[in-house]
C-alpha positions in Angstrom: 38.2 54.3 116.0 40.7 55.9 113.5 44.1 56.5 115.0 45.5 59.8 113.9 49.2 59.7 113.2 51.5 62.5 114.3 51.2 65.6 112.2 53.9 66.4 109.6 56.3 68.9 110.9 56.0 72.2 109.0 59.0 73.4 107.2 60.5 76.7 107.7 60.8 79.3 105.0 64.3 78.5 104.0 63.6 74.8 104.1 60.5 75.1 101.9 62.3 77.6 99.6 65.4 75.6 98.9 63.6 72.3 99.2 62.6 72.6 95.6 66.2 71.8 94.6 65.7 68.3 96.2 62.0 67.6 96.0 62.7 63.8 96.2 64.8 64.0 99.4 63.9 61.4 102.0 61.7 59.7 99.4 61.4 56.5 101.4 60.2 58.3 104.5 57.6 60.2 102.5 56.3 57.0 100.9 55.9 55.4 104.3 54.1 58.4 105.6 51.8 58.5 102.6 50.9 54.9 103.1 50.1 55.3 106.7 48.7 58.9 106.8 45.3 60.1 106.0 43.9 62.4 103.4 44.4 65.5 105.5 48.1 64.8 105.7 48.4 64.4 101.9 46.6 67.8 101.5 49.0 69.4 103.9 52.0 68.2 101.9 50.5 69.5 98.7 50.2 72.9 100.3 53.9 72.9 101.2 54.8 72.3 97.5 52.4 74.9 96.3 54.0 77.3 98.8 57.4 76.6 97.3 56.2 77.2 93.7 54.6 80.6 94.6 57.8 81.7 96.3 59.9 81.0 93.2 57.4 82.7 90.9 57.5 85.8 93.1 61.3 85.7 93.1 61.5 85.6 89.3 59.0 88.4 88.9 61.1 90.7 91.2 64.2 89.9 89.3 62.5 90.6 85.9 61.1 93.9 87.2 64.5 95.0 88.5 66.2 94.2 85.2 63.5 95.9 83.2 63.7 99.1 85.3 67.5 99.1 84.9 67.2 98.7 81.1 64.7 101.6 80.9 66.8 103.9 82.9 69.9 103.1 80.8 68.0 103.7 77.5 66.5 107.0 78.8 69.9 108.3 79.8 71.4 107.3 76.5 68.6 108.9 74.5 67.6 112.0 76.3 70.6 113.0 78.4 72.1 116.2 77.1 75.8 115.9 76.1 78.2 117.6 78.5 79.7 120.8 77.2 83.4 121.4 77.2 83.2 123.5 80.4 81.4 120.8 82.3 83.9 118.2 81.1 86.7 120.5 82.3 85.0 121.0 85.7 84.5 117.2 86.1 88.1 116.6 85.3 89.4 119.4 87.7 86.8 118.6 90.5 83.9 120.5 91.9 86.1 123.1 93.7 87.8 124.3 90.5 85.5 127.3 90.5 86.8 128.4 93.9 90.4 128.0 93.1 92.6 130.9 92.2 94.1 130.5 88.7 97.0 132.4 87.2 97.1 133.7 83.6 98.8 130.5 82.3 96.1 128.3 83.8 93.4 130.5 82.3 95.0 130.4 78.9 95.5 126.6 79.1 91.9 126.0 80.1 90.6 128.3 77.3 92.7 126.5 74.8 91.5 123.1 76.1 87.9 124.4 75.8 88.5 125.6 72.2 90.0 122.3 71.3 87.3 120.3 72.9 84.6 122.5 71.3 86.2 122.0 67.9 86.3 118.2 68.5 82.6 118.2 69.5 81.7 120.4 66.5 83.6 118.0 64.2 81.8 115.0 65.7 78.4 116.7 65.2 79.4 117.7 61.7 80.1 114.1 60.8 76.8 112.8 62.1 73.5 112.8 60.2 71.0 115.5 61.1 67.8 114.3 62.9 64.6 115.7 61.4 61.5 116.7 63.3 58.2 115.1 62.3 55.0 116.8 63.2 52.0 114.5 63.2 48.9 115.8 61.4 46.3 117.4 63.7 42.8 118.5 62.9 42.6 122.2 61.9 40.3 124.4 63.9 37.3 126.2 62.4 38.1 129.1 60.2 35.7 131.6 58.8 38.1 132.6 56.0 39.4 130.9 52.9 40.5 127.6 54.4 36.9 126.4 54.4 36.0 128.2 51.1 35.5 125.8 48.2 37.0 126.8 44.8 33.7 127.0 42.9 32.1 129.2 45.5 35.1 131.4 45.7 35.1 131.8 41.9 31.5 132.8 41.9 32.0 135.4 44.5 35.2 137.0 43.1 35.2 136.6 39.3 33.5 139.9 38.6 35.8 141.7 41.0 38.8 140.1 39.3 37.7 141.1 35.8 37.1 144.7 36.9 40.5 145.0 38.6 42.1 143.4 35.6 40.7 146.1 33.3 42.0 148.8 35.6 45.5 147.3 35.6 45.6 147.0 31.8 44.3 150.6 31.5 47.2 151.7 33.8 49.7 149.9 31.5 48.4 151.6 28.4 48.4 155.0 30.1 52.0 154.5 31.3 53.1 153.7 27.8 51.4 156.9 26.5 53.2 158.9 29.2 56.6 157.4 28.4 56.2 158.2 24.8 55.1 161.7 25.7 58.1 162.2 28.0 60.5 160.9 25.4 59.2 163.4 22.9 59.9 166.1 25.6 63.5 165.1 25.9 64.0 165.0 22.1 62.7 168.4 21.1 61.3 171.0 23.5 60.0 173.2 20.8 57.9 170.5 19.2 56.4 169.9 22.7 55.2 173.4 23.0 53.3 173.1 19.7 51.9 169.7 20.3 51.4 169.6 24.1 47.7 170.3 23.8 47.2 167.6 21.2 49.1 165.1 23.4 47.0 166.0 26.4 43.9 165.5 24.4 45.1 162.1 23.3 45.8 161.1 26.9 42.4 162.2 28.0 40.8 160.3 25.1 42.8 157.2 26.0 41.6 157.5 29.6 38.0 157.8 28.5 38.2 155.0 26.0 39.9 152.7 28.5 37.1 153.4 31.0 34.5 152.7 28.4 36.2 149.5 27.5 36.1 148.3 31.1 33.6 145.5 31.7 30.7 146.6 33.8 30.6 144.3 36.9 27.5 142.8 38.2 25.6 145.0 40.6 27.6 145.3 43.9 29.8 142.4 42.7 27.1 140.0 43.7 25.9 136.7 42.3 22.2 136.6 43.1 20.2 138.9 45.3 20.8 137.0 48.5 24.6 137.6 48.5 25.6 140.8 50.4 28.5 143.0 49.4 30.4 142.3 52.6 30.7 138.6 51.7 32.3 139.5 48.3 34.8 141.8 50.0 35.6 139.1 52.5 36.4 136.6 49.8 38.4 139.2 47.9 40.5 139.8 50.9 42.0 136.3 50.3 43.7 137.6 47.1 45.2 140.5 49.1 46.4 138.1 51.8 47.9 135.9 49.1 49.8 138.9 47.6 51.3 139.8 51.0 52.1 136.1 51.7 54.0 135.8 48.5 56.1 138.9 49.3 56.5 140.1 45.8 59.5 142.3 45.5 60.8 144.6 42.7 63.3 147.4 42.9 62.5 149.8 40.0 65.6 151.9 39.5 65.4 154.5 36.7 68.6 156.5 36.7 68.7 159.8 34.7 71.5 160.1 32.1 71.4 163.8 31.7 74.0 164.7 34.4 76.3 161.7 33.8 79.6 162.7 32.1 81.6 159.5 32.5 81.3 157.7 29.2 81.7 154.2 30.6 79.1 154.8 33.3 76.7 156.2 30.6 77.1 153.1 28.4 76.3 150.7 31.3 73.3 152.7 32.4 71.9 152.9 28.8 72.2 149.1 28.6 70.6 148.8 32.0 67.6 150.9 31.0 66.9 148.5 28.1 66.4 145.5 30.5 64.2 147.1 33.2 60.6 145.8 33.4 57.7 148.1 32.8 56.2 148.6 36.3 52.6 148.6 35.0 53.1 145.4 33.1 54.8 143.8 36.1 51.9 144.8 38.4 49.3 143.4 36.0 51.3 140.1 35.6 51.6 139.7 39.4 47.9 140.3 39.7 47.0 137.5 37.3 49.6 135.0 38.7 48.5 135.8 42.2 44.8 135.0 41.5 45.6 131.8 39.5 48.0 130.4 42.2 45.3 131.1 44.8 42.8 129.0 42.8 45.2 126.2 42.4 46.2 126.3 46.1 42.5 126.1 47.1 41.8 123.1 44.9 45.0 121.1 45.5 44.7 121.5 49.3 41.7 119.2 49.3 43.6 116.4 47.5 45.7 113.5 48.8 47.6 111.0 46.6 47.5 107.2 47.1 50.9 107.4 48.8 49.7 110.0 51.3 51.3 113.1 49.8 49.5 116.3 50.6 50.1 119.9 49.5 51.5 122.3 52.1 51.9 125.7 50.3 53.5 127.6 47.4 56.6 129.7 48.1 57.9 132.4 45.7 61.6 131.9 44.7 64.0 133.1 42.1 64.7 136.6 40.8 61.2 137.8 41.5 61.5 137.1 45.2 64.8 139.0 45.3 63.6 141.9 43.2 66.2 141.3 40.5 63.9 140.4 37.6 64.9 141.7 34.2 63.5 142.0 30.7 59.8 141.2 31.2 57.3 139.6 33.6 56.7 136.4 31.6 58.2 133.8 34.0 57.7 133.1 37.7 59.3 130.4 39.9 57.6 128.8 42.9 58.4 126.0 45.4 55.6 123.4 45.6 56.0 122.1 49.2 54.6 118.7 50.0 54.3 116.5 53.0 53.7 112.7 53.2 51.3 111.6 55.9 52.1 107.9 55.7 55.8 108.1 56.5 58.0 109.8 59.0 61.3 111.4 58.0 64.1 110.4 60.3 67.7 111.5 59.3 69.3 113.7 56.7 72.7 112.4 55.6 75.0 115.0 54.0 78.5 115.0 52.7 80.1 115.1 56.1 78.2 112.0 57.4 78.3 110.0 54.2 81.1 110.6 51.7 79.3 109.2 48.7 76.9 112.2 48.8 78.2 115.2 46.9 78.1 118.6 48.6 74.8 120.4 48.2 72.8 117.1 48.2 71.3 115.1 51.1 69.9 111.6 51.6 66.7 111.3 53.7 65.8 108.1 55.6 62.3 107.5 56.7 59.9 104.8 58.0 56.2 104.1 57.6 53.9 105.5 60.2 52.1 102.2 60.5 54.4 99.2 61.0 52.3 97.0 58.6 51.7 99.5 55.8 49.1 98.3 53.3 49.4 100.0 49.9 52.1 101.1 47.4 55.6 100.9 48.9 57.2 104.2 48.1 60.2 104.0 50.4 63.3 102.2 48.9 65.9 100.2 50.7 69.6 101.1 50.4 72.9 100.3 52.0 74.1 103.4 53.9 77.1 103.3 56.3 77.1 99.5 56.4 73.4 99.4 57.3 70.2 99.0 55.3 67.9 102.0 55.6 64.6 102.9 54.0 65.1 106.0 51.8 62.7 108.7 50.9 63.4 109.3 47.3 62.7 112.5 45.3 61.4 110.8 42.2 58.4 109.5 44.1 57.7 113.0 45.3 57.9 114.2 41.7 55.4 111.7 40.5 52.9 112.5 43.3 53.3 116.2 42.8 52.5 115.8 39.1 49.5 113.7 39.9 48.1 116.3 42.4 48.7 119.2 40.0 47.0 117.5 37.1 44.0 116.5 39.2 43.7 120.1 40.6 43.8 121.6 37.1 41.2 119.2 35.7 38.9 120.0 38.6 39.2 123.7 38.1 38.7 123.7 34.4 35.9 121.1 34.3 33.8 121.9 37.3 33.9 125.6 36.7 33.9 125.7 32.9 31.3 128.5 32.5 33.2 130.8 34.9 36.6 130.0 33.5 35.4 130.8 30.0 34.7 134.4 31.2 38.4 134.9 32.1 40.4 136.3 29.2 43.2 133.8 29.4 43.6 130.0 29.4 45.4 127.9 32.0 47.2 124.7 31.0 50.3 122.6 31.7 53.2 122.1 29.3 53.8 118.7 27.7 57.3 118.2 29.1 58.2 116.5 32.4 58.6 119.8 34.3 55.8 121.1 36.4 55.3 124.3 34.3 52.0 126.1 33.9 51.2 128.3 30.9 48.8 131.2 30.9 47.9 132.2 27.4 47.3 135.9 27.6 47.2 136.8 23.9 43.7 138.2 24.2 45.2 140.8 26.5 47.8 142.0 24.1 45.3 144.2 22.2 44.3 146.2 25.3 48.0 146.8 26.0 49.3 144.0 28.3 52.1 143.1 25.9 52.9 139.6 27.1 51.6 136.7 25.0 52.3 133.9 27.6 53.2 133.7 31.2 55.1 130.6 32.4 54.9 129.5 36.1 57.5 126.9 37.0 56.8 124.7 40.1 59.7 122.9 41.8 58.4 120.1 44.2 60.1 119.8 47.5 59.7 119.0 51.2 60.4 121.4 54.2 63.1 120.2 56.6 62.5 120.9 60.3 65.4 120.7 62.7 65.9 121.1 66.4 67.4 124.4 67.7 66.7 126.2 64.5 64.7 129.2 65.8 65.5 132.5 64.0 67.5 130.6 61.3 66.4 130.6 57.7 64.4 127.5 56.5 66.0 124.9 54.3 64.1 122.8 51.7 64.9 119.6 49.9 63.9 119.8 46.3 63.8 117.4 43.4 66.9 117.7 41.2 66.1 118.5 37.6 67.6 115.3 36.2 65.0 113.3 38.1 62.0 114.8 36.4 61.8 112.0 33.9 62.9 109.2 36.2 60.4 106.4 36.7 59.9 104.4 39.8 60.8 101.0 38.3 64.5 101.8 37.7 65.5 101.2 41.3 66.6 97.8 42.6 66.3 96.7 46.2 68.5 96.8 48.1 70.7 99.3 46.2 74.3 100.1 47.4 73.9 103.8 46.6 72.4 105.7 43.7 72.7 109.3 42.8 69.0 109.3 42.1 68.3 108.8 45.8 69.8 112.2 46.7 67.8 115.5 47.1 69.0 119.0 46.2 69.3 121.6 48.9 67.4 124.8 48.4 68.8 127.8 50.3 66.4 130.4 48.8 65.7 132.1 52.1 69.4 132.4 52.9 70.1 134.0 49.5 67.3 136.5 50.0 68.4 137.4 53.5 72.0 137.8 52.4 71.1 140.2 49.6 68.6 142.2 51.7 71.1 142.5 54.6 73.7 143.9 52.2 71.2 146.4 50.7 70.1 147.5 54.2 73.7 147.9 55.3 74.5 150.2 52.4 71.3 152.2 52.8 72.0 152.9 56.5 75.4 154.4 55.5 73.6 157.0 53.3 75.4 155.8 50.1 73.6 155.7 46.8 74.4 152.1 45.9 75.0 150.6 42.5 74.6 147.0 43.7 71.2 146.3 42.3 72.0 148.0 39.0 75.3 146.1 38.7 73.6 142.7 39.4 70.7 143.3 36.9 73.2 144.6 34.3 75.3 141.5 34.8 72.3 139.2 34.4 71.1 141.2 31.3 74.5 140.6 29.6 74.8 136.8 30.1 71.6 135.2 31.3 70.0 132.5 29.2 67.2 134.8 27.9 69.4 137.9 27.3 70.2 137.1 23.6 67.7 134.8 22.0 68.8 135.7 18.5 72.4 134.7 19.1 73.1 131.4 17.3 75.7 130.0 19.5 74.2 131.2 22.7 74.7 128.9 25.8 73.0 128.7 29.1 74.4 130.7 31.9 71.9 130.4 34.6 71.0 133.6 36.6 71.8 131.8 39.8 75.5 131.4 38.6 75.7 135.1 38.0 74.2 135.9 41.4 76.7 133.6 43.0 79.6 135.6 41.4 78.1 138.8 42.8 77.7 137.3 46.2 81.5 136.5 46.2 82.3 140.1 45.2 80.1 141.4 48.0 81.6 139.2 50.8 84.9 141.0 51.5 83.9 144.4 50.3 82.5 147.4 52.2 79.6 149.8 51.3 82.1 152.3 50.0 83.1 149.8 47.2 79.5 150.0 45.8 79.1 153.8 45.1 77.7 154.9 41.8 81.0 156.2 40.4 82.7 152.7 40.7 79.9 150.8 38.8 82.2 150.2 35.8 84.9 148.7 38.1 82.5 146.4 39.8 80.9 145.2 36.6 84.4 144.6 35.1 85.4 142.6 38.2 82.3 140.4 37.8 83.1 139.8 34.1 86.7 138.8 35.0 85.3 136.5 37.7 83.0 134.8 35.2 85.7 134.4 32.6 88.1 132.7 35.1 85.3 130.4 36.4 84.4 129.3 32.9 88.1 128.8 31.9 88.8 126.6 35.0 85.3 125.0 35.0 85.1 125.8 38.7 82.5 127.9 40.4 81.9 127.0 44.1 78.6 127.3 45.8 78.7 130.5 47.9 76.9 129.1 51.0 78.0 125.4 51.1 81.5 124.7 52.5 82.6 128.4 52.2 85.1 129.0 55.1 85.4 132.7 54.2 81.6 133.2 54.7 81.8 131.4 58.1 84.4 133.8 59.3 82.3 136.8 58.3 79.1 135.3 59.7 79.7 132.6 62.3 75.9 132.0 62.8 75.9 130.3 59.4 77.7 127.4 61.0 74.5 126.7 63.1 72.5 126.1 59.9 72.4 122.3 59.4 73.7 120.5 56.3 75.7 123.3 54.8 78.9 123.2 56.8 80.7 120.6 54.6 84.4 119.8 54.3 84.1 120.0 50.5 82.7 122.7 48.3 80.0 122.2 45.7 81.2 123.0 42.1 78.3 124.6 40.2 80.2 124.0 36.9 80.8 120.3 37.6 79.0 119.2 34.4 80.7 121.7 32.1 83.0 120.1 29.5 85.9 121.7 27.6 83.7 122.2 24.5 81.0 123.9 26.6 83.7 126.1 28.3 85.0 127.2 24.8 81.5 128.0 23.6 80.7 129.9 26.8 83.8 132.1 26.5 82.8 132.9 22.8 79.3 133.8 24.0 80.7 136.1 26.7 82.9 138.0 24.2 80.1 138.3 21.6 77.7 139.7 24.2 80.3 142.3 25.3 80.8 143.5 21.7 77.1 143.4 20.9 76.1 145.6 23.9 79.2 147.9 23.7 80.2 147.0 27.3 83.6 145.7 26.0 85.0 149.2 26.2 84.2 149.3 30.0 86.0 146.1 30.9 89.4 146.7 32.5 92.5 144.7 31.7 92.5 143.0 35.2 90.8 143.0 38.6 90.6 146.3 40.4 93.0 146.9 43.2 90.4 146.5 46.0 89.1 143.2 44.6 92.3 141.2 44.0 91.7 138.7 46.8 88.6 137.1 45.3 90.5 135.3 42.6 93.0 134.2 45.1 90.7 132.4 47.6 88.3 131.0 45.0 90.7 129.9 42.2 94.1 129.9 44.1 
């Protein structure tokens, strides 16, 4: 009979828990018991050690969960907690009952001064930090019955006849307007000759109208391609061109002042020069019609493409003089922003002059990261040292290369896949051989019918839209490729680079420029004053813009944007009464003096970037990111002394050539003296 030994005494919780620190305690006693005990006693001892192990594992898990929860809470507060305003900081400093305390005037003034100082410190701190960009992930577009799902070839088949018919009508209107202008000019020259030849002139006009109608191409019956295509479908597709026209927001202010009742000789000279630079409205309408249709075709085709690096087309945006309604001379050139988006990377931060001193004002540096951590494909982000750290930089030259690739592919698809239809259109579409993204429409076949423009140039500037937080109701800002990077190749960059000027993007404030000019025009119109602002701006551009005098041998380039900047400075501190028609010679004289001084000193600041006088007049401008810099951008930074001398000679020669030299005063007018002081003082 087996004798059962006394059972092993069970350990309490604290004994089994801390017994792990001394698992070999009383080793001799345990060995004796193991030798004399049975199998059940050995199993019971193993259960005790297993119990100890489980208890320690549970303890470590609890400690790990507690530390993880504390870390997550700390990171959430650091990332998403809103910064305290100056008022909250003041209340926290004074206590919760500060709102119920009675304050005298000195306390209120002291608290307000502390709020102002703290606000300025907070604003200065924000100003020195890079701006965080918002990245919207791509989502699938919903079903659309309109042009987003319409292929380019199908759209061409449905609308080409309608386009040719409308083109004939527009060209007929141009020729009729020219006949009418000639007829009216003969009326002003000799009234007696008009009475004798009025009947013959009217007969010629009627013959011109009949001949133009006979020359119009007869469209296919009901504008249909095939008997199974209804008229409604053609009109539906043609509606896309009308929508494109409204989306581009074409603008042109056609001012035609009459010189009969003007007795002031200086004003008469300026208005005569202005009439020579205005665009024929019929020609402009016809050119807009052609460009609008071509850009819609390209937009349809390029929207279906994606480059190897994930670049996709977003949209075209009209910019330049045509968007502001200040186009002069002729309608032979148009400017567009070609907005792109990269689907394989995410834009993070935008460094500006306030956050990184190596960046010049008016430029930004964009950091980014790949959407997928282990990106397989061509690496288009470059590494660079920024603020003592290595960042991946989204460079503009890579955007330029992909934009060029997408544009060439879209043009080849349009011309090759739709060759028969494109041969019916009376102009050719191609791209220039230089590095710029410039399209050429050869319209020489339309010169005979009366169009009058041999070629139309469409310049595309690639860029990316910048999205910020708290930017509702503020104008959009775009980052565009600087002109000096159009020829830059990808292999010139080393990794990692300390900092390269070729990494920087140029800021485009086209929407802010448009809003500033339109707000001023509306402000003057609401006062009931007949303003000379538009005439002064277009006359100023006609005198000195780069296409104003193509026959002048020593002509230099004065970009229209520089001339618009000078006019913006003159408008800033003025009032609507300073822009009446009778003071037009004084305003143009002030602008010419401003241009001379800027060229002599080789200094013309950007009107919107780092302009404290603008921020005083419009404090909301400070809320627009990236433009509130401590330094101003000099638009004449690349001008040398030799260029300055040639530019001054060009200005004097143009004044003599146009006769405006007699209208220029000896100095600034009395109500414009402060401009030279705060810009050049």
